[in-house]
PAZAPA-4460 file (N, C-alpha, C; in steps of 0.05 Angstrom, whole numbers, plus 32768, in hexadecimal, padded with zeros to 4 digits):
% residues 99
    n_x    n_y    n_z   ca_x   ca_y   ca_z    c_x    c_y    c_z   seq   type   mol
   80E1   8074   7E5C   80FB   8069   7E59   80FB   804C   7E5B     1      M     A
   8110   803F   7E50   8114   8023   7E53   812E   801D   7E60     2      K     A
   8132   8005   7E6A   814D   7FFF   7E74   8153   7FE0   7E70     3      Y     A
   816D   7FD9   7E74   8176   7FBF   7E73   818B   7FBD   7E8B     4      I     A
   818B   7FA6   7E99   81A1   7FA1   7EAA   81B0   7F8C   7E9D     5      V     A
   81CA   7F94   7E9A   81DC   7F7F   7E8B   81EE   7F73   7EA1     6      C     A
   81EE   7F58   7EA2   81FD   7F4A   7EB6   8218   7F43   7EA6     7      R     A
   822E   7F4A   7EB3   8249   7F45   7EAB   8255   7F2F   7EBC     8      V     A
   825F   7F19   7EB1   826C   7F04   7EBF   828A   7F05   7EB7     9      R     A
   829A   7F00   7EC9   82B7   7EFD   7EC0   82C2   7EE3   7ECE    10      K     A
   82C9   7ED2   7EBD   82D1   7EB6   7EC4   82BB   7EAA   7ED7    11      H     A
   82A3   7EAB   7EC9   828B   7E9E   7ED6   827F   7EAB   7EF2    12      R     A
   828C   7EC0   7EFC   8284   7ECC   7F14   8278   7EE7   7F0C    13      K     A
   8261   7EF0   7F1C   8255   7F09   7F18   8269   7F1F   7F1C    14      I     A
   826D   7F31   7F08   827E   7F45   7F08   8273   7F60   7F0D    15      F     A
   825D   7F67   7EFB   824E   7F7D   7EFC   8232   7F7A   7EF3    16      L     A
   821E   7F89   7EFF   8201   7F8A   7EF3   8200   7FA7   7EEC    17      D     A
   81FF   7FAC   7ED1   81FF   7FC6   7EC8   81E3   7FD1   7EBB    18      I     A
   81D8   7FE5   7EC7   81BF   7FEF   7EBC   81C3   8002   7EA8    19      P     A
   81B3   8001   7E93   81B6   8013   7E7B   819A   801F   7E77    20      V     A
   8196   8039   7E77   817C   8046   7E72   817D   8054   7E58    21      V     A
   8168   8053   7E48   8167   805C   7E2E   814A   8063   7E25    22      F     A
   8148   8075   7E11   812B   807E   7E0A   811A   8066   7DFD    23      P     A
   8100   8069   7DFD   80EE   8055   7DF7   80ED   804D   7DD9    24      D     A
   80F7   8060   7DC6   80F7   805A   7DAD   810D   8045   7DA4    25      L     A
   811E   803E   7DB4   8132   802A   7DAF   8128   800F   7DB8    26      L     A
   8131   7FFA   7DAC   812A   7FDE   7DB3   813E   7FD1   7DC6    27      V     A
   8135   7FC3   7DDB   8145   7FB9   7DEE   815C   7FA7   7DE2    28      H     A
   8156   7F95   7DD0   8169   7F82   7DC3   8180   7F91   7DB5    29      A     A
   8177   7FA5   7DA6   818B   7FB5   7D9A   819E   7FC4   7DAB    30      V     A
   8194   7FD1   7DBF   81A2   7FDF   7DD3   81B4   7FCC   7DE2    31      M     A
   81AB   7FB4   7DE9   81BC   7FA1   7DF7   81D5   7F99   7DE6    32      F     A
   81D0   7F96   7DCD   81E9   7F8E   7DBB   81FD   7FA5   7DB9    33      E     A
   81F4   7FBF   7DB8   8206   7FD5   7DBA   8215   7FD8   7DD4    34      H     A
   8208   7FD4   7DE9   8213   7FD4   7E04   8225   7FBC   7E07    35      V     A
   821F   7FA5   7DFD   8230   7F8D   7E01   824B   7F92   7DF4    36      R     A
   8249   7F9B   7DDA   8261   7FA3   7DCA   8272   7FB8   7DD6    37      N     A
   8266   7FCD   7DE2   8274   7FE1   7DF0   8284   7FD9   7E06    38      A     A
   8276   7FC8   7E17   8284   7FBC   7E2E   829C   7FA9   7E25    39      L     A
   8298   7F99   7E14   82AC   7F86   7E0A   82C4   7F97   7DFF    40      L     A
   82C0   7FAC   7DF4   82D5   7FBD   7DE8   82E6   7FC9   7DFC    41      A     A
   82DC   7FCC   7E14   82ED   7FD8   7E2B   8302   7FC3   7E34    42      Q     A
   82FF   7FAB   7E31   830E   7F97   7E3D   8323   7F8C   7E27    43      W     A
   833D   7F90   7E28   834E   7F87   7E13   834C   7F6A   7E0D    44      P     A
   834B   7F5D   7E22   8348   7F3C   7E20   832B   7F36   7E27    45      S     A
   831A   7F2F   7E13   82FE   7F29   7E19   82F9   7F0F   7E25    46      R     A
   830F   7F00   7E27   830E   7EE3   7E32   8305   7EE5   7E4E    47      Q     A
   82F1   7ED2   7E55   82E7   7ECF   7E70   82CE   7EE2   7E75    48      G     A
   82C9   7EF5   7E63   82B2   7F07   7E67   8298   7EFB   7E59    49      Y     A
   8280   7EFF   7E67   8269   7EF9   7E59   8254   7F0E   7E62    50      S     A
   8242   7F16   7E50   8230   7F2C   7E56   8216   7F22   7E4B    51      I     A
   8201   7F25   7E5C   81E6   7F1C   7E54   81D1   7F2E   7E61    52      R     A
   81B9   7F30   7E55   81A5   7F43   7E61   8199   7F33   7E79    53      P     A
   819B   7F3F   7E91   8190   7F34   7EA9   8172   7F3C   7EAB    54      L     A
   816B   7F54   7EA5   8150   7F5F   7EA8   814C   7F77   7E97    55      S     A
   8133   7F7C   7E91   812E   7F94   7E80   8112   7F9C   7E83    56      A     A
   810B   7FB4   7E7A   80EF   7FBC   7E7B   80F0   7FDB   7E79    57      G     A
   80DA   7FE7   7E86   80D7   8004   7E83   80D9   8012   7E9E    58      S     A
   80DE   802C   7E9B   80E1   803C   7EB5   80CA   804F   7EB6    59      I     A
   80B7   804A   7ECC   80A2   805B   7ECE   80A8   8079   7ED0    60      A     A
   8093   8089   7ECC   8098   80A5   7ECB   80A1   80B0   7EE9    61      S     A
   80A7   80CA   7EE7   80B2   80D4   7F03   809A   80D3   7F17    62      I     A
   8083   80D5   7F0E   806C   80D3   7F23   806C   80B8   7F31    63      E     A
   8076   80A4   7F24   8076   8089   7F31   8093   8086   7F3B    64      N     A
   80A3   809A   7F3D   80BD   8098   7F4A   80D2   8089   7F3A    65      F     A
   80CC   8086   7F21   80E0   807A   7F0F   80E3   805D   7F14    66      G     A
   80CF   804D   7F19   80CD   8032   7F23   80D3   8020   7F0A    67      E     A
   80E3   800B   7F0B   80E7   7FF9   7EF2   80CF   7FE5   7EF4    68      C     A
   80C6   7FDC   7EDC   80B1   7FC7   7ED9   80B2   7FBE   7EBE    69      H     A
   80A1   7FAB   7EB8   809C   7FA0   7E9D   80B0   7F8A   7E94    70      G     A
   80B4   7F8A   7E79   80C5   7F75   7E6D   80D0   7F7E   7E51    71      E     A
   80E2   7F70   7E49   80EA   7F72   7E2C   80E6   7F5B   7E1D    72      S     A
   80D3   7F5F   7E0B   80CE   7F46   7DF6   80E4   7F41   7DE5    73      E     A
   80F4   7F56   7DDD   810C   7F4E   7DCA   8121   7F41   7DD7    74      S     A
   8124   7F43   7DF1   8139   7F32   7DFF   812E   7F1D   7E0F    75      L     A
   8114   7F1C   7E14   8108   7F06   7E24   810E   7F04   7E40    76      G     A
   8111   7F1D   7E4C   8114   7F1F   7E67   8101   7F33   7E76    77      V     A
   80FD   7F2F   7E8F   80E9   7F41   7E9E   80F8   7F54   7EB1    78      K     A
   80EB   7F67   7EB9   80F4   7F7A   7ECD   80F4   7F6B   7EE8    79      S     A
   8109   7F72   7EF8   810A   7F68   7F16   80FE   7F7C   7F28    80      R     A
   80EF   7F8F   7F1E   80E2   7FA3   7F2F   80F3   7FB5   7F41    81      G     A
   80F1   7FB0   7F5B   80FD   7FBE   7F6F   811D   7FBC   7F6D    82      K     A
   8125   7FA5   7F67   8142   7FA2   7F65   814D   7FB1   7F4F    83      L     A
   813F   7FB2   7F39   814A   7FC3   7F21   8147   7FE0   7F27    84      D     A
   8131   7FE9   7F34   812D   8003   7F3C   8146   800D   7F4F    85      T     A
   814D   7FFE   7F60   8163   8006   7F72   817D   8006   7F64    86      E     A
   8182   7FF3   7F51   8199   7FF3   7F43   819D   800C   7F31    87      L     A
   8187   8010   7F22   8188   8028   7F12   818D   8041   7F21    88      V     A
   8180   8045   7F37   8181   805D   7F48   819D   8060   7F53    89      R     A
   81AB   804A   7F5A   81C4   804C   7F68   81DC   8046   7F56    90      M     A
   81DA   8043   7F3C   81F0   803A   7F2C   8206   804D   7F2D    91      A     A
   8201   8068   7F2E   8217   807C   7F2B   8227   807A   7F49    92      D     A
   821D   806E   7F5A   822B   806A   7F74   8239   804F   7F79    93      Y     A
   823A   803F   7F64   824A   8026   7F63   823A   800E   7F6B    94      G     A
   8220   800F   7F6A   820F   7FF9   7F74   8211   7FE1   7F61    95      S     A
   821A   7FE5   7F47   821C   7FD0   7F34   8237   7FBE   7F3A    96      C     A
   8246   7FC7   7F4A   8260   7FB9   7F4D   825C   7FA0   7F5D    97      M     A
   826A   7F89   7F55   8266   7F71   7F65   8281   7F63   7F6C    98      R     A
   8295   7F74   7F6E   82B0   7F67   7F75   82B0   7F57   7F8E    99      F     A
***
């Protein structure tokens, strides 16, 4: 599996760090554009929002406890290792919120 962490800023302040996990056959840069467009479509007024790829890479197999590693050549960003692993594991519990 691959992943991207998208950093959302609202009026230049960190608003969300959103992890997105997807199959290996997809390209990081293409997936980021789709996620970016989907996020922007949620907010009626897009003013003040910016979204960029913070980190990206691969997720190791279950035998390696699903740890994040590597990089995305298409986005030009690297994995943050343990930080990304914890964010991906806890995303359903609100860990990405930065209010």
